[in-house]
C-alpha positions as CSV (number, residue, x, y, z in Angstrom):
1,X,33.3,-94.5,37.7
2,X,29.3,-93.7,38.3
3,X,27.2,-96.0,37.4
4,X,24.0,-95.3,34.8
5,X,20.4,-95.3,36.9
6,X,18.2,-98.1,36.0
7,X,15.7,-98.5,33.2
8,X,12.6,-98.3,36.0
9,X,14.0,-94.6,37.5
10,X,14.7,-93.1,34.3
11,X,11.3,-94.2,33.5
12,X,10.2,-92.6,36.6
13,X,11.9,-89.4,36.1
14,X,10.6,-88.9,32.5
15,X,7.2,-89.4,34.1
16,X,7.2,-86.8,36.5
17,X,8.9,-84.2,34.0
18,X,5.7,-85.1,31.5
19,X,3.4,-84.0,34.3
20,X,4.5,-80.9,35.4
21,X,4.7,-79.6,31.4
22,X,0.7,-80.9,31.6
23,X,0.1,-79.1,35.0
24,X,1.2,-75.9,33.2
25,X,-0.8,-75.9,29.8
26,X,-3.7,-76.9,31.7
27,X,-3.2,-73.6,34.2
28,X,-2.5,-71.2,31.1
29,X,-5.8,-72.5,29.6
30,X,-7.8,-72.0,33.0
31,X,-6.1,-69.1,33.6
32,X,-5.6,-66.9,30.8
33,X,-3.1,-63.9,31.0
34,X,-4.9,-60.4,31.3
35,X,-4.7,-58.0,28.7
36,X,-2.2,-54.7,29.0
37,X,-5.1,-52.4,29.0
38,X,-6.5,-54.5,32.2
39,X,-3.0,-54.2,33.6
40,X,-2.9,-50.1,33.3
41,X,-4.8,-48.2,36.0
42,X,-7.1,-45.5,34.0
43,X,-5.7,-42.1,33.3
44,X,-6.3,-38.9,35.4
45,X,-7.8,-35.8,34.3
46,X,-5.5,-33.0,34.7
47,X,-6.0,-30.3,37.2
48,X,-6.5,-26.7,35.4
49,X,-3.4,-24.9,35.0
50,X,-3.1,-21.8,37.4
51,X,-3.2,-18.2,36.0
52,X,-2.4,-14.8,36.9
53,X,-6.0,-12.4,35.5
54,X,-7.3,-9.1,36.5
55,X,-10.7,-7.7,36.7
56,X,-10.8,-4.8,34.5
57,X,-12.2,-1.3,36.3
58,X,-12.6,1.7,34.5
59,X,-11.1,5.0,36.3
60,X,-11.4,8.5,36.0
61,X,-8.3,9.9,34.8
62,X,-7.1,13.1,32.4
63,X,-5.7,11.8,29.0
64,X,-2.2,13.1,27.7
65,X,-0.8,13.6,24.6
66,X,2.9,13.9,24.0
67,X,5.0,16.1,21.8
68,X,8.1,16.9,21.1
69,X,8.8,20.8,21.6
70,X,10.9,23.6,22.1
71,X,11.3,26.5,24.6
72,X,11.0,30.2,23.1
73,X,11.3,33.7,24.7
74,X,7.4,35.5,25.2
75,X,9.9,38.8,24.2
76,X,12.8,39.1,22.7
77,X,14.4,42.9,21.9
78,X,17.5,43.9,20.2
79,X,18.5,47.0,22.5
80,X,19.9,49.9,19.1
81,X,20.5,53.5,19.8
82,X,17.7,55.9,18.5
83,X,20.2,58.4,18.6
84,X,23.8,59.0,17.4
85,X,26.7,59.7,20.2
86,X,29.3,58.6,22.0
87,X,28.8,56.2,24.6
88,X,29.3,57.3,28.1
89,X,28.0,54.4,30.6
90,X,27.5,51.0,30.5
91,X,25.1,50.5,33.5
92,X,24.1,46.7,33.4
93,X,26.1,43.9,33.9
94,X,26.7,40.8,31.2
95,X,24.1,38.1,31.8
96,X,21.9,40.1,34.4
97,X,18.3,40.6,34.8
98,X,17.0,43.7,34.4
99,X,13.3,45.5,34.4
100,X,11.3,47.3,32.4
101,X,12.4,50.9,32.2
102,X,16.3,50.0,33.5
103,X,19.2,52.5,32.3
104,X,21.0,50.4,30.2
105,X,23.6,52.1,28.0
106,X,23.8,56.5,28.4
107,X,24.9,58.8,24.6
108,X,26.6,61.8,25.8
109,X,23.7,64.1,26.3
110,X,25.2,67.2,26.2
111,X,24.2,67.9,22.6
112,X,21.2,67.1,23.3
113,X,21.0,69.2,26.3
114,X,22.2,71.9,24.2
115,X,19.6,71.4,21.4
116,X,16.7,71.6,24.0
117,X,17.5,75.0,26.0
118,X,17.7,76.0,22.4
119,X,14.5,74.7,21.7
120,X,12.8,75.8,25.0
121,X,14.1,79.6,23.9
122,X,12.4,79.6,20.6
123,X,9.7,78.7,22.0
124,X,9.4,81.5,24.5
125,X,10.0,84.0,21.5
126,X,7.6,82.8,19.7
127,X,5.2,83.5,22.7
128,X,6.5,86.9,22.9
129,X,5.2,87.7,19.6
130,X,1.4,86.3,20.1
131,X,1.7,88.3,22.4
132,X,2.3,91.5,20.7
133,X,0.6,90.4,17.9
134,X,-2.5,89.7,20.2
135,X,-2.0,93.6,21.7
136,X,-1.7,94.7,17.8
137,X,-4.9,93.1,17.1
138,X,-7.1,94.2,20.1
139,X,-5.7,97.9,19.3
140,X,-7.1,97.6,15.9
141,X,-10.6,95.4,16.7
142,X,-11.6,98.5,19.0
143,X,-10.3,101.4,16.3
144,X,-12.3,99.2,13.5
145,X,-15.6,99.5,16.3
146,X,-15.4,103.3,15.2
147,X,-13.9,103.1,12.1
148,X,-10.8,104.9,12.9
149,X,-9.0,102.2,10.4
150,X,-9.7,100.5,7.8
151,X,-10.8,96.4,7.7
152,X,-7.6,95.2,5.9
153,X,-5.3,96.9,8.1
154,X,-7.0,94.8,11.0
155,X,-7.4,91.9,8.6
156,X,-3.6,92.4,8.6
157,X,-2.8,92.4,12.5
158,X,-5.3,89.3,12.7
159,X,-3.4,87.4,10.3
160,X,-0.3,87.9,11.8
161,X,-1.3,86.9,15.2
162,X,-2.4,83.5,13.6
163,X,1.3,83.0,12.7
164,X,2.9,84.3,15.4
165,X,0.1,81.3,17.3
166,X,1.7,78.9,14.5
167,X,5.0,79.8,15.3
168,X,4.4,78.9,19.0
169,X,3.0,75.3,18.0
170,X,5.7,74.7,16.1
171,X,8.2,75.6,18.6
172,X,6.8,73.3,20.9
173,X,6.9,70.6,19.1
174,X,10.5,71.1,18.4
175,X,11.1,71.3,22.6
176,X,9.0,67.6,22.5
177,X,11.2,66.5,20.1
178,X,14.4,68.1,21.7
179,X,13.1,66.5,25.0
180,X,12.5,63.2,23.3
181,X,16.4,62.9,22.0
182,X,17.9,63.6,25.2
183,X,15.4,60.8,27.0
184,X,16.9,58.6,24.3
185,X,20.7,59.4,25.2
186,X,19.6,57.5,28.4
187,X,18.8,53.9,26.8
188,X,16.5,52.0,28.7
189,X,14.8,48.3,28.7
190,X,12.0,48.3,27.0
191,X,11.2,44.8,28.3
192,X,11.8,42.7,31.4
193,X,14.5,39.7,31.3
194,X,18.0,38.8,30.6
195,X,20.1,40.2,29.2
196,X,23.0,39.8,26.9
197,X,26.9,41.4,27.3
198,X,27.0,44.7,25.6
199,X,27.7,44.2,21.5
200,X,28.6,48.2,21.9
201,X,31.6,49.3,24.3
202,X,32.4,52.6,26.4
203,X,33.2,55.0,24.4
204,X,32.5,53.6,21.1
205,X,30.7,56.3,18.5
206,X,27.1,54.8,17.5
207,X,24.4,56.1,14.8
208,X,20.3,56.0,14.9
209,X,18.7,54.9,12.1
210,X,18.0,51.8,9.9
211,X,21.5,50.6,9.8
212,X,21.9,51.4,13.9
213,X,23.9,48.3,15.7
214,X,23.0,46.4,18.0
215,X,23.7,47.4,21.8
216,X,22.5,44.1,23.7
217,X,19.8,41.5,23.5
218,X,16.9,41.0,26.2
219,X,15.0,37.8,26.3
220,X,12.2,37.4,28.8
221,X,12.2,34.7,30.5
222,X,8.8,34.7,32.8
223,X,6.5,33.4,31.7
224,X,7.9,31.3,28.7
225,X,6.3,29.4,25.5
226,X,6.5,25.9,24.9
227,X,6.0,25.5,21.2
228,X,5.2,22.0,19.8
229,X,3.7,20.9,16.3
230,X,0.3,18.9,16.9
231,X,-2.3,17.1,14.1
232,X,-5.0,18.2,12.7
233,X,-7.4,16.2,14.7
234,X,-5.7,17.2,18.0
235,X,-5.7,21.2,16.8
236,X,-9.8,20.8,16.4
237,X,-10.6,19.0,19.5
238,X,-7.9,21.2,21.3
239,X,-9.7,24.5,20.1
240,X,-13.2,23.0,20.9
241,X,-12.1,21.9,24.3
242,X,-10.6,25.0,24.9
243,X,-14.4,27.5,24.6
244,X,-15.1,25.6,27.7
245,X,-11.7,26.0,30.0
246,X,-7.9,26.0,29.6
247,X,-6.5,22.8,28.5
248,X,-3.0,21.7,30.9
249,X,0.3,21.3,29.8
250,X,3.0,20.2,31.8
251,X,6.8,20.3,30.5
252,X,10.0,17.8,31.6
253,X,13.2,19.3,30.2
254,X,15.1,16.4,27.8
255,X,18.1,16.7,29.7
256,X,16.2,16.8,33.0
257,X,13.3,14.5,33.6
258,X,13.5,15.1,37.5
259,X,10.8,18.3,37.0
260,X,8.2,18.9,35.7
261,X,6.4,22.8,34.7
262,X,3.1,23.5,34.7
263,X,1.5,25.9,32.1
264,X,-1.6,26.2,29.2
265,X,-2.2,26.2,26.3
266,X,-2.0,29.5,25.2
267,X,-2.7,30.0,21.1
268,X,-2.3,28.0,17.8
269,X,-0.6,29.3,14.8
270,X,-3.2,31.2,12.1
271,X,-2.1,28.2,9.2
272,X,-1.4,24.9,9.1
273,X,2.1,23.5,7.8
274,X,1.1,21.8,4.6
275,X,4.3,19.9,4.0
276,X,3.6,18.1,7.5
277,X,0.4,18.2,8.4
278,X,1.3,20.0,11.4
279,X,0.3,22.8,13.3
280,X,1.9,25.1,15.5
281,X,0.8,25.3,19.3
282,X,2.3,27.7,21.9
283,X,1.5,26.7,25.7
284,X,2.5,29.5,28.2
285,X,4.8,28.7,31.2
286,X,5.5,30.4,34.7
287,X,9.2,30.4,34.6
288,X,9.9,32.1,39.0
289,X,13.2,30.5,39.1
290,X,14.3,31.2,35.7
291,X,15.5,27.4,35.0
292,X,14.2,27.5,31.8
293,X,15.9,29.4,28.8
294,X,14.3,29.6,25.2
295,X,16.0,27.1,22.6
296,X,15.8,24.7,25.5
297,X,14.5,21.0,23.8
298,X,11.2,19.4,25.9
299,X,8.5,17.0,25.9
300,X,5.4,18.5,26.1
301,X,2.4,16.8,27.3
302,X,-1.3,18.4,26.2
303,X,-4.2,17.2,28.4
304,X,-8.0,16.6,28.3
305,X,-10.2,19.3,29.9
306,X,-11.5,17.5,32.2
307,X,-11.0,13.8,33.5
308,X,-13.5,10.5,32.4
309,X,-13.8,7.3,32.7
310,X,-11.3,4.9,31.0
311,X,-10.4,1.1,31.1
312,X,-6.1,0.7,31.3
313,X,-4.4,-2.5,30.4
314,X,-1.0,-3.7,31.4
315,X,1.1,-3.4,28.2
316,X,2.2,-7.5,29.1
317,X,-1.5,-8.7,28.9
318,X,-1.5,-7.8,25.1
319,X,-0.3,-9.9,22.4
320,X,-0.2,-9.6,19.0
321,X,-1.4,-11.2,15.7
322,X,0.5,-9.6,12.7
323,X,-1.2,-6.3,12.6
324,X,-3.9,-6.9,15.5
325,X,-3.7,-6.5,18.9
326,X,-5.4,-9.4,21.2
327,X,-6.0,-10.6,24.8
328,X,-7.4,-13.6,26.7
329,X,-10.6,-12.6,28.5
330,X,-11.7,-15.5,31.4
331,X,-15.1,-15.9,30.5
332,X,-17.6,-18.7,31.9
333,X,-16.5,-21.6,33.1
334,X,-13.3,-20.1,33.6
335,X,-12.7,-21.0,30.1
336,X,-10.4,-18.5,27.8
337,X,-11.4,-16.8,25.0
338,X,-9.4,-14.9,22.4
339,X,-10.9,-11.2,22.2
340,X,-9.4,-8.5,19.2
341,X,-8.7,-4.8,21.1
342,X,-8.1,-1.3,20.3
343,X,-5.4,0.6,22.6
344,X,-5.0,3.8,22.7
345,X,-1.8,6.0,24.2
346,X,0.0,4.9,27.2
347,X,-0.9,6.3,30.5
348,X,0.1,5.4,33.8
349,X,2.5,2.7,32.3
350,X,-0.6,1.2,30.8
351,X,-2.7,1.2,27.5
352,X,-6.1,2.7,27.0
353,X,-8.6,0.6,25.8
354,X,-10.5,2.1,23.2
355,X,-12.8,-1.0,22.0
356,X,-13.2,-4.6,23.0
357,X,-13.1,-4.7,26.7
358,X,-15.8,-3.9,29.0
359,X,-15.9,-2.6,32.6
360,X,-16.1,-5.7,35.4
361,X,-14.0,-8.2,32.9
362,X,-11.1,-10.7,33.8
363,X,-7.9,-10.6,31.3
364,X,-5.1,-12.9,31.6
365,X,-2.1,-11.2,32.7
366,X,0.8,-14.0,32.3
367,X,1.6,-17.0,30.6
368,X,0.2,-16.2,26.8
369,X,2.3,-18.6,25.8
370,X,0.8,-21.2,27.4
371,X,-2.8,-21.2,27.0
372,X,-5.1,-21.2,24.1
373,X,-8.5,-20.1,23.5
374,X,-10.8,-23.0,25.0
375,X,-8.6,-24.2,27.6
376,X,-10.0,-23.8,31.3
377,X,-7.8,-22.7,33.8
378,X,-7.9,-21.5,37.7
379,X,-7.0,-17.8,37.6
380,X,-5.7,-16.0,40.2
381,X,-6.4,-12.3,40.9
382,X,-2.9,-10.6,40.2
383,X,-1.6,-7.9,42.4
384,X,-0.3,-4.2,41.3
385,X,3.2,-5.6,41.4
386,X,2.8,-9.0,40.0
387,X,4.5,-9.5,37.0
388,X,4.0,-12.2,34.2
């Protein structure tokens, strides 16, 4: 059994504990604890965020407007017979390209050859009558001078001469008509172009006149038209510009964007469509390789008369605030400024600036959502391949 310490020892332990408490209290009084604010280090200013910017420079470019259009033939002719008869020859292949004046069909020419022969014979007879009437008049004219015949007899001979001459002119007209009919029996291409199939085949009878059937159709394919609708303002601007020089046109087929065809603005229609507020324009294109065909749908781009200085911005540098377009401009001290802009059409993948920006200004081209007006940034010039 352990014995308890003597009273003297207990007093010594109690005194030591009391002394420790007094020393601790004195230390707290003499050396108070530092405040929480004194214990934390001072807050450092964060560095300005790095952003990509682009410096605007005006560029000399030709501006273009795009329209939906359709190709159309410059000439399109329905070949019809001008004389009747049986078709004895078809002289072309379906879908071939024919030259102007090329023979296409032959209508049995024998009846028209006979008509020409008869008309020629009648002309010869009429000329013989003229010769006889001329001799009789000359004979009576000499007798009249000697007063051997009456004036009335001379007048009858003179009249017969005039009638004979009129018969010659009528016979000449019949010969010309017979020659035309014989020529019409050999049907030729009135224009150059691509021909359709023969609608009336060998051996069939055809008739001339208002109800004459279509034998074939020829569509001219070089040059070719591109027709498209433009608004009233574009019409006015184009007419004024075309007074000084031809306006360029490029055409791309909707079915094949890899090829581009060059042309020029040719003409406008003679009236404005009141329902749509547009007027039809027509461009003329060369089609040497015959790739273009009437009826094809195409995108028509109408160019300005000449190049002019313009400002272009990336589309991803532009933000939208309801119906307004704006960009962030890097101003003095690299501070961001809100700037409302008015934009035009797309040119070479960028937007034309109509108002709001000036040559030499820097604009933010990425991270528009991470900044705000008044913020100071560290601008880095972006390259053409950089993406915001």
